[in-house]
MIMAR-457089 format. One record per residue (C-alpha): residue number from 1; y, x, z; residue in one letter. Coordinates in nm, 3 decimals. Each point is the difference from the previous one (the first is absolute). Last residue first. Layout:
N
REC,NUM,Y,X,Z,A
...
end
This chain:
160
REC,160,2.179,-5.759,-1.637,R
REC,159,-0.090,-0.011,0.414,R
REC,158,0.147,0.322,0.058,G
REC,157,0.346,-0.029,-0.187,R
REC,156,0.035,-0.345,0.198,E
REC,155,-0.091,0.196,0.347,F
REC,154,0.232,0.290,-0.117,E
REC,153,0.301,-0.246,-0.026,G
REC,152,-0.048,-0.168,0.358,Y
REC,151,0.012,0.320,0.101,A
REC,150,0.309,0.127,-0.155,N
REC,149,0.128,-0.435,0.062,K
REC,148,0.011,0.107,0.354,N
REC,147,-0.300,-0.057,0.263,K
REC,146,0.123,-0.149,0.317,I
REC,145,0.110,0.185,0.299,G
REC,144,0.280,-0.195,0.074,T
REC,143,0.311,0.222,-0.010,L
REC,142,-0.104,0.293,-0.156,D
REC,141,-0.178,-0.189,-0.288,D
REC,140,-0.325,0.150,-0.085,R
REC,139,-0.144,0.243,-0.316,R
REC,138,0.228,0.291,0.081,S
REC,137,-0.127,0.016,0.359,K
REC,136,-0.376,0.049,-0.155,E
REC,135,0.099,0.242,-0.205,F
REC,134,0.178,0.175,0.291,E
REC,133,-0.315,-0.015,0.215,L
REC,132,-0.189,0.148,-0.298,N
REC,131,0.247,0.314,-0.015,A
REC,130,-0.034,0.029,0.366,E
REC,129,-0.408,-0.026,-0.001,E
REC,128,0.037,0.245,-0.284,R
REC,127,0.199,0.249,0.175,I
REC,126,-0.184,0.011,0.313,K
REC,125,-0.330,0.047,-0.207,Q
REC,124,0.180,0.303,-0.137,E
REC,123,0.082,0.135,0.298,R
REC,122,-0.321,-0.038,0.160,R
REC,121,-0.150,0.180,-0.271,V
REC,120,0.216,0.265,-0.040,Q
REC,119,0.008,0.082,0.445,V
REC,118,-0.393,-0.039,-0.063,D
REC,117,-0.045,0.254,-0.312,V
REC,116,-0.204,0.261,0.245,N
REC,115,-0.139,0.248,-0.293,T
REC,114,-0.416,0.077,-0.073,V
REC,113,-0.070,0.254,-0.221,S
REC,112,-0.312,0.075,-0.220,I
REC,111,-0.107,0.230,-0.195,V
REC,110,-0.254,-0.004,-0.253,V
REC,109,-0.239,0.261,-0.071,H
REC,108,-0.217,0.125,-0.308,N
REC,107,0.158,-0.062,-0.293,K
REC,106,0.342,0.144,0.126,D
REC,105,0.234,-0.131,0.277,A
REC,104,-0.089,-0.321,-0.094,Y
REC,103,0.240,-0.277,0.159,V
REC,102,-0.026,-0.230,0.307,A
REC,101,0.295,-0.179,0.164,V
REC,100,-0.023,-0.226,0.328,L
REC,99,0.288,-0.160,0.142,N
REC,98,0.033,-0.087,0.380,V
REC,97,0.095,-0.332,0.155,H
REC,96,-0.001,0.001,0.358,Q
REC,95,-0.173,-0.257,0.189,P
REC,94,0.117,-0.035,0.361,G
REC,93,0.163,0.238,0.226,A
REC,92,-0.310,0.119,0.134,P
REC,91,-0.096,0.045,-0.340,S
REC,90,-0.270,-0.145,-0.238,N
REC,89,0.044,0.118,-0.373,L
REC,88,0.117,-0.194,-0.268,R
REC,87,0.009,0.000,-0.382,Y
REC,86,0.163,0.131,-0.273,T
REC,85,-0.199,0.104,-0.312,L
REC,84,0.078,0.304,-0.283,S
REC,83,-0.279,0.144,-0.246,F
REC,82,0.148,0.220,-0.274,M
REC,81,-0.172,0.101,-0.330,A
REC,80,0.014,-0.317,-0.055,H
REC,79,-0.400,-0.049,-0.209,E
REC,78,-0.127,0.308,0.139,D
REC,77,0.162,-0.067,0.337,L
REC,76,-0.090,-0.394,-0.002,E
REC,75,-0.384,0.140,-0.051,R
REC,74,0.021,0.216,0.249,L
REC,73,0.116,-0.210,0.247,L
REC,72,-0.259,-0.258,-0.083,S
REC,71,-0.292,0.206,-0.022,E
REC,70,0.067,0.127,0.309,R
REC,69,0.076,-0.275,0.208,K
REC,68,0.367,-0.005,0.142,L
REC,67,0.129,-0.309,-0.174,A
REC,66,-0.287,-0.246,0.128,A
REC,65,0.007,0.115,0.365,A
REC,64,0.348,0.065,0.011,I
REC,63,0.087,-0.359,-0.131,L
REC,62,-0.267,-0.124,0.221,P
REC,61,0.102,0.131,0.336,I
REC,60,0.413,-0.100,-0.086,D
REC,59,-0.048,-0.331,0.259,D
REC,58,-0.122,0.255,0.272,K
REC,57,0.242,0.242,-0.019,Y
REC,56,-0.150,0.352,-0.058,I
REC,55,-0.095,0.221,0.279,V
REC,54,-0.269,-0.109,0.162,S
REC,53,-0.223,-0.159,-0.259,L
REC,52,0.080,0.278,-0.303,A
REC,51,-0.212,0.197,0.183,G
REC,50,-0.337,-0.049,-0.144,K
REC,49,0.140,-0.092,-0.332,Q
REC,48,0.206,0.311,-0.038,L
REC,47,-0.295,0.245,0.158,Q
REC,46,-0.225,-0.137,-0.298,N
REC,45,0.266,0.046,-0.252,F
REC,44,0.077,0.384,0.151,F
REC,43,-0.335,0.123,0.027,D
REC,42,-0.026,0.357,0.070,D
REC,41,0.271,0.056,0.270,G
REC,40,0.332,0.203,0.107,E
REC,39,0.330,0.027,0.219,F
REC,38,0.271,0.095,0.088,A
REC,37,-0.020,0.295,-0.284,I
REC,36,0.321,0.166,-0.033,C
REC,35,0.331,-0.051,-0.218,L
REC,34,0.210,0.299,-0.033,E
REC,33,0.379,-0.031,0.103,C
REC,32,0.275,-0.177,-0.173,F
REC,31,0.100,-0.160,0.344,L
REC,30,-0.232,0.054,0.277,R
REC,29,-0.321,-0.141,0.146,E
REC,28,-0.185,-0.090,-0.354,S
REC,27,-0.308,-0.199,-0.038,K
REC,26,-0.285,0.001,-0.210,Y
REC,25,-0.294,-0.259,-0.006,L
REC,24,-0.295,0.189,-0.204,A
REC,23,-0.285,-0.192,-0.168,Y
REC,22,-0.359,0.011,-0.168,H
REC,21,-0.064,-0.263,-0.211,N
REC,20,-0.167,0.233,-0.225,T
REC,19,0.251,-0.088,-0.261,T
REC,18,0.247,0.149,0.252,S
REC,17,0.203,-0.210,0.216,I
REC,16,0.361,0.156,0.106,T
REC,15,0.209,-0.178,0.278,L
REC,14,0.325,0.088,0.058,L
REC,13,0.182,-0.114,0.300,P
REC,12,0.356,-0.200,0.065,S
REC,11,0.206,0.084,0.256,N
REC,10,0.171,0.220,-0.214,T
REC,9,0.080,0.387,-0.005,K
REC,8,0.101,0.100,-0.353,P
REC,7,-0.318,0.154,-0.235,I
REC,6,0.000,0.349,0.012,F
REC,5,-0.384,0.092,-0.035,S
REC,4,-0.293,-0.204,-0.088,L
REC,3,-0.345,0.220,0.034,K
REC,2,-0.250,-0.032,-0.234,W
REC,1,-0.370,-0.119,0.083,M
end
């Protein structure tokens, strides 16, 4: 296995998987430093299926189980050169959204990075909720709360 170096420090570990299912988890402790192997094993996909129950948010386990089967992941990489999936991890503070990105490092290795995107996802959810609220407000009379002519116009166009 090769050594990855000069990667900016991040809270996102890098994982490499070889064609033999051997895997290594790399982490850095300092900014712009060499990555060190923090953990490695010989059956990534089997370990993933076993370990998923404890760290992945229960509603997302079927999504992860289907997407991260060896055949599914490699097919996605072959077809699209990259695979990305956002899901939730269990945390003491509640579910945290993370984004997994997988790419081929070479023909025998896949590199996976998992990044915490919880702040961005929650910000986007808040913006969508506010936009929906404003849309609904625009369809009601401020004084009476009754649907206005815009709402009825939409209703009529939908019936056609």
